N, C-alpha and C positions, 0 to 999 in steps of 0.2 A: 911871456913867462912862463916858465916851466912848471907843471902842478908835481907834486905827488901822491902816486895813485897808491894805497893798500888797502892790498885783496885780503881775505881772507881766509886761506887755505881749506879750513877747517869745513867750512859752508861748501866749496865750490870744488868740482874735482874737475881736473887740469887735462885738455881736450888733444894736448900736444900742438896746439897752432899758437902761432905768432901772429901778437895782436898788435904791435906795434904800429902800423900805417895805420891801422881804423881809429889809434886811443888819441895819434898825431894831429889824423883830421877831424875826431870830436871835439880837440884843445882847441884846434883854429876855424871851429864853424864861427865864432860871433866876431872873429876878424875882418873873415871874407865877407862875412853880412853888412858891415858896417863901410869896408872898404867898397861893397856893391862886384863884387869878385865872379867872376865866372863861375858859372857851378859846376862842380866837379865831384861826382858819387862818391859812395862811400867807399873806402877798398875791404876787399875781403881780407881775412886772416889766411894766411900761409900755413898749412900743414907743416910742420917742420920734423915731427915726432907723432910714433904710433900712441896713442891715449893707453894708461895702462886701467884696469877695472879698479874701484874705487874698493878699498882697504872696511869694511864695515866687522865696525869692535860691538861686542855682545855683551852686555854686563849678564853673570849669572844671577836670577833670583831665586833667594831662598826660597824654601817651602815656607809655605802657613799652616798655623793651627786645622783651618776648611781647605787646605789643598789636595785637588783630586787625585794628586798622586801618591797621597796617603794610601795606607793600608786600608784595605774597605773590610767595614763589617758586615758580618756570613750572616745574611737573612734567611731565619731555616723555616718561615711559619707566612701562612697567608690569611689574612682576615679582611673584612669589612669595615671601610668607616664610612659613617651620615656625616655630610656636609648640609649646608643647608642648599644646593645647589644640586643637592643627591646624592649617590652612593657612590663607594668606589672599591674598589678591590685594589689592596697593598699588600707589600709585602713586610714582615717583621723581624725584628732584633728583641729577642728575647734575656730582660735584664734581671735582677732581682725585686726587682719592685717596679717594672714598666714594662710594655712593646712598644718597641721604638721604630720609627719610620725612619725616623731621618735624625740629625740634630737637635733638629729645629721643632721636631713633631714626636711627642712621647704622651703616652700614656698609659693610667692607672690600673696593674693587673686588678684593683678589687673591686671599681665599677666603669670601670674605658672610659670616662673621663680623660679631656684631654691637659695633660698637666700644663699650669700656667696661661690656658687661654681657655680657661670654663666659659660654655657655652656653645663655642665657636664649632665643634665636632663632639663626633661620639665614636670609640668603637667596641664593635659589637664582639661581645665577649665569647659569644656563642657558635660564631663563626671561623673564630681559630682553627684552624687545623694546619699539620707541615704541608711546608711547602712541596713537598717530596713523594708522599702517601703514595701505597701500591695497594694497599688496603682492596678486595678485590669479594661482595661476597655472594652466596649463593641465589640472594634473591633478586638478584639481576639477569634480566635473560640472556639469552645466545647473543642476539643481538645486537642491535644498535637503541634498542624501547627499555624503557626501564621500567620496569613492572609494579604493580599500585602496589603492592608490600612495599617495594624499596622507599618509594618515594613517601608513603607513609611514615616509616620507618622515621624518615630524615625531617617529616617536618611535626611528629606526632610532638604535641606537648610543649610544642616553640612557638615563638610569634618571629617572623621571617617575610622578608621581601624576596618579590621574584628574584633579583640576584643575588641573595643571599641561598637561593635553595639554590640556583644554580652552581654558586658555585662551591655549595655542599654535594653536591653531583657529580663536579669535574674533580672532587678529591678523594670522595668515598668510591666512586664510579667510573673510572679514566676512559674505559674502553666503550662506555655513553655519550654518544655524541647529541647532544640535545639543543637546540636554542630558543631565543624569548620568545618567539610566539606560538612555540609548540609546547613550553611550561605554561603559557596562559590558555592554552584550547584544554590542557589538562584540569591546570586550576577551578576552569572555568563549568569543566566537568565536574566537576567534586563540587564545588556550590551550586548547581541544579539537581543533585543527588539526596532523595532524602536519606540515602544511607550516611551518608559521610557529615560529624557536626564541623563544618569548615565556620570561620569569623573575620571578617574582613575590616580592617580596621584603617578608616582613611583619612582619621583626625592627625596623624603624622606626618611628616616632611614625603616621604614614601608611602607606598601603599603596603602594609603586612597583613597575613594573617597567621590567625590562632589554631591549629589543627589538635577536633577532642577526640568523640569517640567514633571511630568508623565498625559498622556492622559487615563481620565476613563475607555479607552476600555482596560487599561490592569490589568482592578483589574478583570475585566469579565471573559478573558483568564487566567490569575491568580488563581481566584477561580473553574475553571473546570479542570483545572491543580491537584489541591487540591483534588479535589473531585476523578479525573478519578486514 
């Protein structure tokens, strides 16, 4: 009995071979077994034509509202966001009522709280600076060291963390290269000095410092330490 075998040509590529002998051998396998005929190996397909490359059709995908290929919003500022796991420096886009990190992460311009997810994170408004600020003051030394006057100006009457201070230094004094360990040593020296009223806050998720009064004599001692 002859069997009709239908092949879905859309799922299998044409290899250019004649499979007729192999198909007939497979169809007669049961009859040979019942008659206990001599075993005959299955014939191999015969190459009769050069196989052609399969055609791949790609359907164009329409852009969605959240597609990355859409026009990107220019972020003109940098700020620090406090999460439960610590701090993170982010680039910000300013709108009429909020600072936007992304379409799903926006912060109120009045108090820095996250819109739609209160308590999850907070934007420190005092750390927001232009992303391409080129302001260079004369309070910085000519080398890579930051003068005591410049550091006090950054911290004066503010409550900042290590990362917030570093970010402000990078924005206000781009010529200064200060690492986290160097800043920690500078803060440690200010804490140990009797001429500086520096308060350490350990009750926050990240350690913060509030700088109050600074005696002018501290600047002279700090200048000698930088030179020596």
